N, C-alpha and C positions, 0 to 999 in steps of 0.2 A: 534539568529534562535531558535523559540519554536515550539513544537512538540506538538498539542493538539489530543487527542485520543477520537475519537466520537463513538468509538465502539470497543472493545476489542474480541467478540465473535466471533466463526466459526463452521462450519459443520451445516447439513442441521435440526438437531434438533434442536441446537439453534435458528438456524434462524427461526422456527416458534416458539417457546417460549419465547424467546428473554430475557434468563436469564441474557445474556449479549449482549449490542446492537451490531449493524452490521452496523456502519456509517464510517467503514474507519476512516482515520487522517487525520489532516490538518498540513502544515509546514507554520508558520508565518515568516517572514524573512524582512530586509529593501527592497530586490530585488525582490522579489516574496510571494504572497500566495498562496499557491498550496494544491489543497483538491484530495487524495491519496485513490482508490477504493468505492467510494459513495454509498455502499449498502443501504439496509430497514432501514430508519430512519437518513439518514445522515442530510436532510433538516431541519428535526426536533431537531435534538441533536446539530446542528449546532447553532440554534436559542437559543436553551436551555443553550447552554454554551457561546454566548455571540460571536460566530465565525460568520459574517455579510458574506453570500454567494455573496452580490455585490462587495463585496471587494477583490472575488477572483481574480488572475490571470491566474491561468491554474486550469485543473483539467485532472488525470492520472488515467485510467482504465488498469491495468494489465490484466484482462483475462474477457471473457465475459459471466462469470458465474452472477446468481443475486445479490448475496450477495457483490460484487465487482462492481457493476454497475446501478441497479435499482433505484437509488437516481442520476444518473448522468445528466437526461435530468432536472430534477427541478434545480438542480445547476447551469446548464448552463445559463435557463432562468434568474437566478439571477445575474451570473458572467456577462451578457449581458445587465445588467440594465431593465429587465423584458423583454427580448427580443427586444428591443428598440434598442441598441446601438450594433454593431458589433465588440466585444470584446472578448480577451481572450484568450486561445489558449487549446486545446481539445489533449491531447495524450493517443491514444488507441491500446489495440491488434487490429490486423487483422481483427477477428472474431466479434470485438464490433464496428470496425467503416464501416470497409466493408462488413460484414459480410460473415457465413460462405460457404459451400457448397449448401444449402438450399435457401440461402439468407437471414436468419435470421442474424441480428444485433442489438448490444445491446442498439445504441442511434441513432437514427434517422437522416435522413438526414437532415430533417428540422430544428433541433436542430444541429446537425455540422454545417450548414449553419449561425447558428446565432455568432457563433465563429469567431475571426479575423484568426486563425488558426486550422484545424483536420488535428492533422499527426499519421501516423502509423510508428512505427521508426524500423528502420533495427539493426539489432542484432550487436551488438559489435563497431556500428558507432556511435561515439561522434560527439552531434550537442549544437550548443549555440541558445538558445532561448534567446528573447529580449521581457523584457515587459517594461512598463511606467515608470519604477521607477529604471532599472537595465536587468539584465540577469542570466540566469544559466546554467551551461553544466551540460547535460544529456547524458546517455548510457544505454542502454537496453540490458538486457542480459537476454537468454532462461532461460525458467523454462521449468521441465519435468512433465506436468500435461495432464489431459485428454483436456484440452482445448488447441490445439497443438501450438496455436500462441500466448500462455502466454509468460509475462517477469516480470522480477525483474528489477530493475535499482540502478544507482548509480547517485546519482544527488551532484554537486559542487556547492555552492552559497557563499557569504559572508564569502568566508575563510573557510568553513567548507563542510566536504563529508559526505553526509549520503546515507547508500545503505539500501534497502529493499528488502529483498528474500520474496517473493510473495508463492501462493501458489504452490508446487511443491515436487518430489519425491527427495530423496538423490541423489548429484550428488556430485565426488570428485572433482570438478571443480570447486563449490561453493566457497572453502574456498580461494580458488587463485584469483575467479572474483571476491570476496569482502574485498578483500584486502585495506586496507588504510583508513578504515573509520572513522571520530569519533565517529559516530555512525550508527549501524546494527539494522534494527528493522526486525525481522524474526515472520512468522509467524509458528509459532507450536503447531499445534491443539491440539495432541496426547501426554500422558505420556510417550507409551510404544508403543511398535512395532505390529500392527495389520495385518489381512489379508487385510485390505483396502489400497491402494496405494494412489500415488497423494497427500502426505503431509508431513511432517516431523514429527516426533518425539523427546521429550526430547534429546535421546543419538544421535541424527542425529546432532542437532544443536549443540552439545558440540564437534562433530567432526568439522564441518565448523569450529567453533571458534576457534580452535587449529590452525588452519592454517589461518583466515582470521584476527585475533588478533584486532578488533577495539578496540578504548580506552572504547567503552560502548556499549552493546547489552540489546534490548529491546526486549520482548517475545508478542505478540498478537496472536489474531486470535483463541482463545483455544476454543475446545470443551467444549461437558460434562463433560469427566473422566477427563478432564484437572482440570473445574473446583472444581468438586466433592473432587480431591485429593490434592487440592491446589495450584494454579500458584505461588505464594512466594516460596512456599518449592519446586517447580520444578526447579524455575529459580537459588534456592541458591546449588542444586544440580548440573545444568550445570556451574555456575561460580565455586564451587570447583573442579567440573571435569576439567573445560577449562583453569583456570585461568583465564579469563576474566570478567569481573566485568558485571553481569547481573541483570537485572530488571521485574517482570512482571507487565505490563501496568494494568491501571482498565481505567474503561470507566470515561470520563472528567478528566483524568489525563493530567496535563500539566509540557513539561520538556523542560527545556534550556539547548539547546546544547552548 
């Protein structure tokens, strides 16, 4: 299993400045190729990093915010062979696929119709998805974020278990919910606590890892303050205080699990 980071920046300022990309990450494995949270630049950075959208089997959108969903429709057109073949799986939050109370949704009905399956997961429910060359087991885990239907997930495929903590406030349950991962990818936008909720900071990631104990943690989705202080330094701090090997993702980084 290979993880390709197509954008490791987070936060509203970085979204516009693009100090780091916002294209999410891709999972490549014998059973499935999956693009997670394809925000602005996901398509172009896929092409630049030789990650062909046509070979995708699944697209996952954890919540309906622009930095996680804006390029999803473009990638669906690739996954469905230019929209000519009903193919692939789209897994998205309820707001992203069905819409919020005003009817707004991040992925149009037209584009959902181009996938073989558009699925809104139920929190805690394990579901096996079949692809053309294998399967993966998926369970959505609720996040505490301003998008109320946001989720993270655990995904088991080809003998490996990957966890992803998307945008969320700290919850004590995170450590237990994400236990047993070979790799845990965590959105860590801030190096310190501030008055803005909805995202984890370095100290909170440390607390999650003390319980979750993955074999490896990768922090990503980092904001401007995190970049200024140095993501590698913050990863070293998390590793030192949690006892879990931790690295900071970089745009274009490839990681073998």
